[in-house]
Structure formats: structure tokens, C-alpha cells
C-alpha positions in Angstrom: 0.0 0.0 0.0 1.4 3.4 -0.9 1.4 6.3 1.5 -1.4 8.0 -0.6 -3.5 5.0 -0.3 -2.8 4.9 3.4 -4.3 8.4 3.7 -7.6 7.0 2.4 -7.6 4.2 4.9 -6.7 6.6 7.8 -9.7 8.8 6.8 -12.0 5.8 6.9 -10.6 4.9 10.3 -10.8 8.4 11.5 -7.2 8.4 12.7 -6.5 12.1 13.0 -3.1 11.9 14.7 -1.6 9.4 12.2 -3.1 11.1 9.1 -1.4 14.3 10.2 2.0 12.5 10.4 1.5 10.7 7.1 0.5 14.0 5.4 3.6 15.7 6.7 5.8 12.8 5.6 4.5 12.9 2.1 5.1 16.7 1.8 8.6 16.4 3.3 9.4 13.6 0.8 8.6 16.0 -2.1 5.0 14.9 -3.0 3.1 17.9 -4.3 0.3 19.2 -2.0 -2.1 18.9 -5.0 -1.2 15.2 -5.4 -1.8 14.6 -1.7 -5.2 16.1 -2.0 -6.3 14.7 -5.3 -4.9 11.2 -5.0 -5.1 10.7 -1.2 -7.6 12.8 0.7 -10.3 13.2 -2.0 -10.5 9.5 -2.8 -10.6 8.8 1.0 -13.6 11.1 1.5 -15.3 9.6 -1.5 -15.1 6.2 0.3 -16.5 7.7 3.4 -19.3 9.3 1.5 -20.1 6.0 -0.3 -20.2 4.2 3.0 -22.5 6.8 4.5 -24.9 6.4 1.6 -24.7 2.6 2.0 -25.3 2.8 5.8 -22.0 1.2 6.4 -20.8 4.1 8.5 -22.8 6.0 11.1 -22.6 9.5 12.6 -20.0 8.9 15.3 -17.7 7.2 12.7 -18.3 10.0 10.1 -17.5 12.6 12.7 -14.2 10.9 13.4 -13.4 10.8 9.7 -14.4 14.5 9.5 -11.9 15.3 12.3 -9.2 13.4 10.5 -9.9 15.3 7.2 -9.8 18.6 9.1 -6.5 17.7 10.7 -5.0 16.7 7.3 -6.2 19.9 5.6 -4.7 22.0 8.4 -1.3 20.6 7.4 -2.0 20.7 3.7 -3.7 24.1 3.2 -0.6 26.3 3.5 1.3 24.1 1.0 -1.6 24.3 -1.4 -1.6 28.1 -1.2 2.2 28.3 -1.5 2.1 26.1 -4.6 -0.7 28.2 -6.2 -3.3 25.4 -6.1 -6.7 26.9 -6.5 -9.9 25.4 -5.2 -12.3 24.0 -7.8 -14.9 26.4 -6.5 -16.1 28.3 -3.5 -19.3 27.9 -1.4 -20.9 30.0 1.3 -22.5 27.7 3.8 -24.8 28.3 6.8 -27.7 27.1 8.9 -30.7 29.4 8.4 -32.0 32.0 10.8 -33.7 30.5 13.9 -31.9 27.2 13.6 -28.8 26.5 15.8 -28.0 22.9 14.7 -24.7 22.5 13.1 -23.5 18.8 13.2 -24.9 18.1 9.7 -23.6 21.4 8.3 -20.2 20.7 9.7 -20.0 17.3 8.1 -21.1 18.8 4.8 -18.4 21.4 5.1 -15.7 18.7 5.5 -17.1 16.7 2.6 -17.0 19.8 0.4 -13.4 20.6 1.4 -12.6 17.0 0.7 -14.0 17.6 -2.8 -11.5 20.5 -3.3 -14.1 23.2 -2.7 -13.3 26.3 -0.5 -15.9 26.6 2.2 -16.9 30.0 3.8 -18.8 28.7 6.9 -21.1 31.4 8.3 -22.2 29.2 11.2 -25.7 28.8 12.6 -28.7 31.1 12.8 -27.7 33.0 9.7 -30.0 35.8 8.7 -30.7 36.6 5.0 -28.6 39.8 5.1 -25.6 37.8 6.3 -25.8 35.5 3.3 -26.1 38.5 1.1 -23.1 40.1 2.7 -21.1 36.9 2.2 -22.0 36.7 -1.5 -20.9 40.3 -2.0 -17.7 39.8 -0.1 -16.6 36.4 -1.2 -18.1 36.0 -4.7 -18.9 32.3 -4.3 -20.2 30.1 -7.2 -22.4 28.3 -4.7 -24.4 29.0 -1.6 -25.6 26.2 0.8 -28.4 26.5 3.4 -29.3 23.8 5.9 -32.2 23.5 8.4 -33.1 20.8 10.9 -36.3 22.2 12.2 -39.5 22.3 10.1 -40.2 25.7 11.7 -37.0 27.2 10.1 -37.5 25.8 6.6 -39.3 29.0 5.6 -36.2 31.0 6.0 -34.7 29.2 3.0 -37.3 30.7 0.8 -37.1 34.1 2.6 -33.3 34.1 2.1 -33.6 33.2 -1.6 -36.1 36.0 -2.1 -33.8 38.4 -0.3 -30.9 37.4 -2.5 -33.1 37.9 -5.6 -34.2 41.3 -4.4 -30.5 42.3 -3.9 -29.9 41.4 -7.6 -27.6 38.6 -6.7 -29.6 35.5 -7.6 -28.0 35.0 -11.0 -24.5 35.2 -9.5 -24.8 32.1 -7.3 -26.3 28.6 -7.4 -28.2 27.7 -4.3 -28.3 24.2 -2.8 -30.3 23.2 0.3 -30.5 20.3 2.7 -31.3 19.1 6.2 -33.5 16.5 7.9 -36.9 18.0 6.9 -35.9 19.1 3.4 -37.3 17.2 0.5 -36.6 17.4 -3.3 -40.2 18.7 -3.7 -39.6 21.5 -1.2 -36.3 22.3 -2.9 -38.0 22.5 -6.3 -40.9 24.6 -4.9 -38.5 27.3 -3.6 -36.4 27.3 -6.7 -33.2 25.8 -5.4 -30.6 24.7 -7.9 -29.5 21.6 -5.9 -30.7 19.4 -3.1 -29.2 16.5 -1.1 -30.5 14.2 1.6 -27.1 13.8 3.2 -23.6 15.2 3.5 -22.0 12.8 1.0 -24.6 13.7 -1.6 -24.0 17.4 -1.0 -20.4 17.1 -2.2 -21.6 15.3 -5.3 -24.3 17.9 -6.0 -21.8 20.7 -5.5 -19.4 19.2 -8.0 -22.3 18.8 -10.5 -23.4 22.4 -10.1 -19.8 23.7 -10.5 -19.6 21.6 -13.7 -22.7 23.4 -15.0 -25.4 20.7 -14.3 -28.8 22.3 -13.7 -31.0 21.0 -10.9 -28.3 18.5 -9.7 -29.5 16.0 -7.2 
């Protein structure tokens, strides 16, 4: 097994301390940061995502894998920047106003980073004006909203309306998700993408960045 393949295994195992050491070793041995990301970490997160969809991994295990990915990226990110490696896209992410749940959103953020996408995480309870400010400041290709409570779902539509009123709707593709969110709801509010889980969110984001309309 190569060191790059070992990274994928360590992600699956959620071994944050060892994945940090292996990432550092690869960089010190002259392996390009982009290679570490594209041939080690991204394939590893793809495996985690597939196992999530197949119910072969559950939330505690996925959280461990997410921590391992975060640890590896903390080592890798400065090297990517120094080598001029650009992310494949940028997304502004947040849980909507009135909703303070963030576990799902945080896993989505890690999955997106694992797909090579830069994540601007606004946190929880994000008001429409904060999303608008982030679009104006960061110029993302994508915007992601999550909600866990049925009572906060309406803020997705209110946020989309506010973005449209600000004249920014054509500048960003919007994807939504969360426990109560359905494909039908996403279609009704005019979202460009929807996913039932974190693994699917990374896939949807890739498809939207590639120009696919109404990716699922």
C-alpha cells in the first residue's frame, strides 16, 4: 500500500493523529500538495461518502473521519496556497435563521473541502442579510443552506427572495439540505440543488460547479 492509499484508509478509520503524520511525511518527501489532496484525501472522502450512503458508516464514525480530514487539511492548506493550487470552487455555507443545529452542516463542510471546494462557513442562525453580505464579499459560485427544524424551513425561501431582491440570484447557485428538506420542497422554492445527506451534498456541489442544472 502506498502512503497516498494509506491516507484514504486513515480517513476511513478516523485516525487524526496518524493522518497528520503521514500527510507531513508525504510533503517532506517531495510529494506535491495537490497530489496529496487529489490522490489521497479526496478518494478517501469519496469512500467515506459512499459508506455513508450505503449505511456502512454512522454518525460517530463519520464525525471521526471529518476530524481526520480537518487535521490533514490544516497541514496541507498552507502548502496548497504556496504552490498556487486553486480550489475547484467556493461555497458560502450556513444554517438558516432561527436554527442552531450544526452537526450536519459541519460534516457537509468537511465533505465539500474533501472535494476540493473552498468553504466559507457562516455558522448557525444565519439571517438573509448575512448570506447576502457573504455573497458580495466572497463572490462564491455556490451557496448552501441547511435546516433541521421544520419551523425554520421557511427561512430558506425568505433568504432566496432576499438574494433575488438584492440582484444577486444570477451570481450564485443555491443548494439546500437538512432533515426535513425534500426534493419537492427544494423545487418549490427554486433551489438549484438538493441532497439528503452530506455525502450527496459534495456530489451535488461538483455537478453544479460543472454546470449541471438541478443537480441531485
